C-alpha positions as a Markdown table, in Angstrom:
| # | Residue | x | y | z |
|---|---|---|---|---|
| 1 | Met | 0.0 | 0.0 | 0.0 |
| 2 | Thr | 1.1 | 3.5 | -0.8 |
| 3 | Glu | 0.8 | 6.6 | 1.4 |
| 4 | Leu | -0.8 | 9.7 | -0.2 |
| 5 | Asn | -1.2 | 13.1 | 1.3 |
| 6 | His | -4.6 | 14.5 | 0.4 |
| 7 | Gly | -5.4 | 16.5 | 3.5 |
| 8 | Leu | -8.0 | 15.6 | 6.1 |
| 9 | Val | -9.3 | 12.0 | 5.8 |
| 10 | Thr | -13.0 | 11.7 | 6.5 |
| 11 | Thr | -13.3 | 8.1 | 5.4 |
| 12 | Leu | -12.5 | 4.9 | 7.3 |
| 13 | Pro | -10.2 | 2.0 | 6.4 |
| 14 | Gly | -11.8 | -0.2 | 3.8 |
| 15 | His | -13.3 | 2.8 | 1.9 |
| 16 | Val | -13.1 | 2.1 | -1.9 |
| 17 | Arg | -13.1 | 4.6 | -4.8 |
| 18 | Lys | -12.6 | 4.1 | -8.5 |
| 19 | Ser | -9.3 | 5.2 | -10.0 |
| 20 | Asp | -9.4 | 8.2 | -12.4 |
| 21 | Gly | -7.1 | 6.3 | -14.7 |
| 22 | Thr | -3.9 | 8.2 | -13.7 |
| 23 | Asp | -2.9 | 5.9 | -10.9 |
| 24 | Gly | -0.6 | 3.6 | -12.9 |
| 25 | Ile | -0.3 | -0.2 | -12.7 |
| 26 | Cys | -1.8 | -2.5 | -10.0 |
| 27 | Glu | 0.7 | -2.7 | -7.2 |
| 28 | Lys | -0.2 | -6.3 | -6.4 |
| 29 | Cys | 0.1 | -8.0 | -9.8 |
| 30 | Asp | 2.1 | -5.4 | -11.7 |
| 31 | Glu | 0.3 | -6.3 | -14.8 |
| 32 | Arg | -3.1 | -4.6 | -15.2 |
| 33 | Asp | -4.0 | -0.9 | -14.9 |
| 34 | Cys | -5.1 | 0.3 | -11.4 |
| 35 | Thr | -8.9 | 0.6 | -11.4 |
| 36 | Val | -9.7 | 0.6 | -7.6 |
| 37 | Ile | -8.1 | 2.6 | -4.7 |
| 38 | Leu | -8.6 | 0.8 | -1.4 |
| 39 | Gln | -8.0 | 2.8 | 1.8 |
| 40 | Gly | -6.0 | 0.8 | 4.3 |
| 41 | Glu | -4.4 | 1.7 | 7.6 |
| 42 | Thr | -5.4 | 5.1 | 8.7 |
| 43 | Gly | -4.2 | 7.0 | 11.8 |
| 44 | Ser | -2.6 | 10.1 | 13.2 |
| 45 | Phe | 0.6 | 9.4 | 11.1 |
| 46 | Gly | -1.3 | 9.3 | 7.8 |
| 47 | Arg | -3.0 | 6.6 | 5.8 |
| 48 | Glu | -2.2 | 4.0 | 3.2 |
| 49 | Tyr | -3.9 | 3.2 | -0.1 |
| 50 | Gly | -3.8 | 0.1 | -2.2 |
| 51 | Phe | -3.8 | 0.7 | -6.0 |
| 52 | Leu | -5.4 | -2.4 | -7.4 |
| 53 | Cys | -6.9 | -3.8 | -10.6 |
| 54 | Asp | -10.4 | -5.3 | -10.3 |
| 55 | Glu | -9.2 | -8.9 | -10.1 |
| 56 | Cys | -6.7 | -8.2 | -7.3 |
| 57 | Tyr | -9.2 | -6.1 | -5.5 |
| 58 | Lys | -11.6 | -9.1 | -5.4 |
| 59 | Glu | -8.8 | -11.2 | -3.9 |
| 60 | Thr | -7.6 | -8.5 | -1.5 |
| 61 | Thr | -11.0 | -7.9 | 0.0 |
| 62 | Glu | -10.9 | -11.4 | 1.4 |
| 63 | Ser | -7.7 | -10.4 | 3.3 |
| 64 | Val | -8.8 | -7.1 | 4.8 |
| 65 | Gly | -9.8 | -6.9 | 8.4 |
| 66 | Ser | -8.5 | -6.3 | 11.9 |
| 67 | Cys | -4.8 | -7.2 | 12.6 |
| 68 | Asp | -4.5 | -10.0 | 15.1 |
| 69 | Trp | -1.5 | -8.2 | 16.8 |
| 70 | Cys | -2.4 | -4.5 | 16.8 |
| 71 | Gly | -6.2 | -4.5 | 16.0 |
| 72 | Arg | -5.9 | -1.9 | 13.2 |
| 73 | Tyr | -8.1 | -2.4 | 10.1 |
| 74 | Ala | -5.7 | -3.0 | 7.2 |
| 75 | Met | -4.7 | -5.4 | 4.5 |
| 76 | Leu | -3.6 | -8.6 | 6.2 |
| 77 | Ser | -1.2 | -11.4 | 5.4 |
| 78 | Pro | -0.8 | -14.8 | 7.3 |
| 79 | Ile | 2.2 | -15.0 | 9.5 |
| 80 | Arg | 3.5 | -17.2 | 12.3 |
| 81 | Ala | 5.2 | -15.7 | 15.3 |
| 82 | Met | 8.8 | -17.0 | 15.3 |
| 83 | Asp | 8.8 | -17.3 | 19.1 |
| 84 | Glu | 6.0 | -19.8 | 18.8 |
| 85 | Gly | 7.6 | -22.1 | 16.3 |
| 86 | Leu | 6.3 | -23.8 | 13.2 |
| 87 | Ala | 3.5 | -25.5 | 15.1 |
| 88 | Gly | 2.2 | -22.2 | 16.5 |
| 89 | Pro | -0.9 | -20.5 | 15.3 |
| 90 | Val | -1.2 | -18.5 | 12.0 |
| 91 | Tyr | -2.0 | -14.9 | 12.6 |
| 92 | Asp | -3.5 | -12.4 | 10.1 |
| 93 | Val | -1.2 | -9.4 | 10.5 |
| 94 | Cys | -0.8 | -6.0 | 8.9 |
| 95 | Lys | 2.3 | -4.9 | 7.1 |
| 96 | Thr | 3.2 | -2.5 | 9.9 |
| 97 | Cys | 3.3 | -5.3 | 12.4 |
| 98 | Gln | 5.2 | -7.6 | 10.0 |
| 99 | Asp | 7.8 | -4.9 | 9.5 |
| 100 | Met | 8.2 | -4.3 | 13.2 |
| 101 | Glu | 8.5 | -8.1 | 13.8 |
| 102 | Ala | 11.2 | -8.3 | 11.1 |
| 103 | Lys | 13.1 | -5.4 | 12.6 |
| 104 | Arg | 12.9 | -7.0 | 16.1 |
| 105 | Leu | 14.1 | -10.4 | 14.7 |
| 106 | Glu | 17.0 | -8.7 | 12.8 |
| 107 | Lys | 18.0 | -6.8 | 16.0 |
| 108 | Glu | 17.9 | -10.1 | 17.9 |
| 109 | Arg | 20.0 | -11.9 | 15.3 |
| 110 | Lys | 22.6 | -9.2 | 15.4 |
| 111 | Tyr | 22.7 | -9.3 | 19.2 |
| 112 | Thr | 23.2 | -13.1 | 19.3 |
| 113 | Glu | 26.0 | -12.9 | 16.6 |
| 114 | Met | 28.1 | -10.7 | 18.8 |
């Protein structure tokens, strides 16, 4: 998802609007023109939008909801917590939480290599 700066946001995550045709290529498949703009995570630090084609939008709406780790409404991806091992539960987690987890794991890896 990409962040845009369009002033005050009065819509909630999950809001959809049609592309005006100038938003480029779908950021999920990188093949078809963007036809739909999906509002994702929205908060005091800004908001994110997904620029998607119709086909990818249909697939994506199945993976939009509340993040299992932070509770924010966003596009989600399945992930396992490394601390819980391969037999642990699968969580639906937003990109922000995934990035934070990756940074935490990288920091831990560097610390243990010392």
